[in-house]
N, C-alpha and C positions, 0 to 999 in steps of 0.2 A: 818288592814285597808290597803288598797294601797296607795303608796306615793302621787300619785295626789290628792287623796281625802284629805289626810293628808294636803297638802299644800294649799289645797282650804280653809280648816276649820281654819288653823293656820293663813292665812292671814285675814280671817274675823274676828277672834278672836283679831289679832293685832289692827284692824282698830278699833273694838269697845271698846277695852281696852283704847285706846289712846283718843277716844272721851269721855269715862267716867273720864279719869284724867282731861280732859278739863273742863268737866262739874262740877267736882270737885273743880276746881279752881275759876269758877264763883261762886258757892254757898257758897265758903268761902268769897269771897268778898262780896257777896249780905248779908249773915249773919252779917259780920262786920260792913257794911254800915247801917244795920237798928239797930244794938246794938253797939254803939259807943264806949262802955267800952273797954278799952285796959286793959288785964289782965294780959300781959307779960312784962311791963315796958315801951311799946311804946307810941308813941303819939296818942290821940284818933282820930285826923284829919285823912280823907282818901279821895284820888281822886275819881273821876268816874271809871268805869270800862273800858271806852275808852282809858283811860291812860296806862292800863296795857293789853290791848289785845293783844300785840305783844308778850306777855310771853306765850301764847297759840302755837305761832309757834315755840317755844322751846319745850314746853311739848308735843305736839302732835308727833312729831319723836322719842323724847327722850325715852318716857315711854316703848314703845314696845321693844325698844332695850334694855333697863335695865330689864325688864321682861325676855326677851330672855337670857339675859346675866346669870340672875339667873337660867335658864333650866325652866322656868314656862311653856313655850310650848313644852317641851319635855316629860313632864310627863305625865303619862296613864291618860285617859278621867275621870277615875273613881279613881283618887289618893286621899289619905287621907286628910281630911280636915287641919291636922295639918302641913301636908307639904305644902298645897296650903297656909295657911295662914303666914307660916315662908318666903316662897319666896316672897309673896306679901308686907308682912312687910318691908322685906329689900329693895326692890324696893321703896317703898313709903318713906322710910329714905333717899335713894340715891336721891330720887327726889327733897324731901324738900331740902337737902344740896345743891344741884345743883342750885335750884331756888335762894338760900341764896347768893350762890357764884356770880351768874349772877347779882344779884341787887347790890351786895357790888362792883363789877368790873365795872358796867355801872353807880354806884353811884344812883341808883335809889330807892326813899323811898317808902316803903310797910310796913304797918302794920304789925308787927310780928304775930300777931293773924291770920292774913289772911294766912301766909305760913304754920302756924300749923294746922290750920283748914283744908288747902289744902290737907296735909297729911293723917288726919284723915278720911275725905270724900272720898279721893281716896280709902283709904284700904275699907272701907264701902261699895262702888259703886262696886268696881270690886270684892270683896269678894261677895256680895251678887249675883252679875251676875254669880259667878262661883257656888253658891249654888243652884241658879235656873236652871242652866245648868245641874247640879248633879242629881237634882229630875226629869228634864226632861228626861235626858238620861236612868235613872233608869226605869222611867215609860215606856220609849219606849222599852227599853229591855224585859220588862215584857209584852208586847204586841206582839202576833207572827206577826200579820198584818205589824207592824213597822220594822219588821227584815228582813234582806236580806236572801232569801232563796236559800241554796247552795245544788248542787247534786255533790258528789264526785264519781269521774271515775278512776279506776286503781286498784292496786294490794291491797288487805287487808293491808300489811304491809306500804305501801305508804299512802294509805287513813287514816291509824290509826296514822301517822305521823303527816299528816296535821292536823287532827282534835285536836291532843293533842297542836299543835301549836296555833290554832285558840283559844281553851279554856283558855291556859296559858298566851299567848302573846299578844293577840288581845285586843282592846278596847271594843269588843263587837259590837251587832248590826247585828251579824250572826247567821242563824239557819240551820244546815247540815238537809235538809229534806229526803235526802234519800243517798245511797252508791250504787255503782254498780261493782261489782267484776268481772273484764273481764276475769278471770279464770275459772270463773263457768258459767256466762251470757253472752249472745251474745250482741255486742253493738247496735242491733237493739233495744234492751230493753229500751235504753236511751230515745228514742221518747216517750214510754208510760209514763215514769217517770217526763218528761218535761210537759206533759199534767195534769198528776195527781197532781203534786206538785206546778204547777205554779211557776217554779224556776227562780230566778232572775239570777243566772249565773251557770255555769258548771265548775268545777274543775277537771282538768285532771292532775292525778299523775301517771305516767306509766314509764316504763323503755323502752329503746330502742327497745326491742324484740317485744314490743306492739304497735309500732308506726303505724302499718298498720290500727289495729282497733281505734286509737286514731284519725288518720286521717278521718276515716268514722263517728267518733264522732262528729268531727269539722264540717265536712258538714252537719250533721243532724242539728246541732245547728245554722249553718249559714242560713239554709233554714228558721228557725223559728224565726231568730233574737235573739236568747238567748245569752247573754255573755259569753265568754269563758276564763277562766284563764288556761294557758298552761304553766306546769314547763316542757317545753322541747325546740326544735328547730323549726324553722319556718316551716310552710307548705303553699304550694300555695293556694289563695282562690280568688273568683271572687269578693265578694262583701265586706267581712270584711277588715276593716282597721286595722293593727296590730301595737302596741304600747309595747314598754319595760317599765315594771314597776317594782316594788318589793313588796314582802310581808314579813314584819320581816327581811330584808335583803337579801332574797332569790329571784334570779330574776324571772320575770315571764312575758310572752308573753301574751298579751290581744288581743284577736280578737273580735273586735265590728263593727256592722254594723250601729250602733247609734250613734250620736255625744257624744264624752266623757265628763266626768263633767269638766266645765269650768266655767268662770265668766259669760259666755252669760247663760248657764243653770240655774245658781243661779237667774241671772235677770229674765227668764222665771218664774221661781219660784214666784219670788216677783211680778211680773206682773200678773200672773194670780191671785195670793190670793188677793192683792189689788184691781185689776182690776174688779174681781168678786164681792167684797165687794162693791165697787163704783157703779157698774151696778144694784146690787140688791137695793142699796139705792135710785139710781135714779129711777127705773122702779117700786118700791114700790106701788105707787098709781096704776098703769097699773095691776102688780101683783093681788092687790086686787079687782081690777074692774073685771079681768077676773075670779077670784076665785067665786064672786056672780053670774056672767052671767052663768058659768058651772053649779053653784049649782041650779039656777032657771030654766034653759032650758034643763037639762037631769038628769035622776036619776043615781045614783053612785057617786062614790067617785072624788074629783076634780082632784088629781094626779093620774096618770098612774105610777105604779111602775113595774119595768121589770128587770130581771136579765141579766146584759150585761157582756162581757168580757172585762177586763181591761188590766192593763199593765201585759203583758206576759201570758195573757189569764186569770187572777185571777178575779173571779166573783164579781160584785158588783150591787148595786140597783140603776139603772138610774131612775131619776125622770123627768117627762114631765106633762104638763097639758094634762088631758084626751081629746082627740078630737074624740074618736069612742064611740059607745054604750057600755055599761058597760060589755057585754058579748063577746066583738069583739074577743078575743084571743080563746075563745071556739068554735067560728064560723069560724076560718081562714081556716079551711080545706074544708069548701065550696068553698073555691075560688082560692084554690092552681092552680087549671087547668087554670086560668086566668093570672097567674104569668107573668108579662111582664119583668122581670129581670132575665138573665140568671144565672147560678151558684146556690149557696145554699141560696142566699137572696131573700125575697118576696117584691113584690114591683107592685101595682095595682092603675091606674089612676080612679078616679071617684068611689074609692072603697064605696060600698053602707054602709058600717059601719059607715062612718065617719058622726057625725053630723053636722048640719048647721052652728052652731057656730066653730065646730072644723075645718071645711074647711077653714073658715077665719083666725083661729089661725094658721093653717098650711100654708096657703100662704104667712103670713108676719112672719113666722118661731117664733110667739110669743109662741107656745107652748113649745118651747126647753127653754125658760127663767129659769124654775126650774132647770136646769141643773148647774145654777151657783151654786147652794148649793153644787153640787158633786165637783166642782172646788174648792169651799173653803175647803171641806173636805180633799182634795188632790187625790180623784179619777179620775178627770178629768182635762184637761187643756183648755185653752182658744181656742187654735189651736192644731188640732192633727187629726188624723184617725178617722172617726165616729166609735163607739162601736158598735158592732153587739150582737144581742141576743146569748146567749151561746149555744142554740141548732143549730143555723146557723153555728157558728163557728165549732162546732163538725162536722158538713157536709162537711166542706173543702176537697175536694178532690186532692189538690196540697198544699204540706206542705209549699212551697215556700210563699203561701198567709198568712201563719201565721206570717211572718215577719212584717205585718202591726201592729201586737200585741206588737212590742218589743219597742213602745213608748206610753206615757199616752195617751189614747184617749182623742178627743177635742170636742167642740162644733161645730167648723167651721175648714175646711181644703179647699186644692185644689178643691176637689170633688164638695164643696159646692159653690164656687166662679166661677167653670167653667162649670155652667150650668148642674145643677145634674139632671133636668129632660129629659135631652137627653142622657143621660148616660144609656144605657140599659144592657151592658155587663159588667159583674162582673169584668172581667179582665181589662177591662179599669179604674174602678173604683180602683182595686188594684195598677194599674200601677201608677195613680196619686198620691197613698199614699205612695207609695214606693219612688216615685220623691220627695215628701216632705221630707220623712225619710233622703234620701242619700244627699239633697240639705240644709239641715236644718241651719238656722241662725236666731237669733233674730230679725234680719232687714227681713226676710222673714215672720216671724210671724206677724209683724207688719202690711206688706203690705197685707196679707191676711185679718188681722182684718180691715184694710182700706177699701179692696174691698167687705167685707162682709155686710158693712153698705149700700151700694146703692143696693145691692143684696137683702136685706131685704125689704128696701123701695119700690123697684121696684115689689115686690110682685111675686117674682120668686121660692118662697119657694115650699115644697113638696106638690103635688097635693093629 
């Protein structure tokens, strides 16, 4: 795991653990308040929790420090339960001792059972969290879709060394999809491997004598927006931003054209998941009504399912309310000569395949609402480049257009809020998508979402 990714996960874990310790203190006080029997020799009287709220200001910053001192955050993600339990037990004991010392020094009365229960509840809550995390990680590692797909490029010896490090020292979450031996195959073979395996990153393990080929490989990945991990020296790039990281203490230069993992990226994931759930709940009456209307007015399924290209080109099934006749896909070839969009995509105003209710659904973008399910599943984002059908992506005549696949596709983006009915050149469409990628921030996502609302209500959706 890269150091930056490790740091983000550790910070998140510390925040969650501190909150659980605070929750344990509140639970201990609540239990003691409802069962006033003092079994540890203390007085049965106890003040309300407001009198002890200030203790949380000590517990919150103290407990992550104690866990870190025990090496709790340096252990492998799949460490043994015995080691996890021991480190956690020592931390809980020290936390209890620290609370007792603070109470003694400040001469504050607190039922002894509260302090003991605080230690017990802290251990149970954090240990339960660790076990749930352990189960979740094991489950994700068992799913190929949840793992990051890597392509190793270099000499067989260098690739074998990296593979060994990945298997022996990494916390997991990586799958080596393919390897490219530069002594046997030309570097141009990399483009085919990227398309075939929908790789998330390319690891370049090469000696100085192969730097000419490695530079060509970087240029190919840059065109398609695929992340590169380079165990070598710097190269001049046009779009990639270079950052220094490390993999198991080995320095790595990371070239990426997409935003690196950060708190903003984590906030985007939370916004996508919670936002999609809220929108599904709020629009559920509308979803039900549209389902009934489509079923009554047009033969065929309510939902239209189509294979679209997702992150790094990986196919997924996108959902929409069906707005065309049931055999629309089979009749598409009849209207290809009338295509109003340049490039590999198809667009036709007043398409005769659109049903009467479908035209209304498209005008107000209601047909896109089922994609909130794709967002909840993690296949799409609320904001991002619109996913294109797999066959249209395969017809890209410019590899640089594939860089729009370097981020998760979305329901809305700059193209949607910039008058999409007026954009007829696919290059302009791509330009807007790349502008979004190169200037991404959480604030930009919020601005696009805010601009999407009036665009929807004004009825300027797809024709």
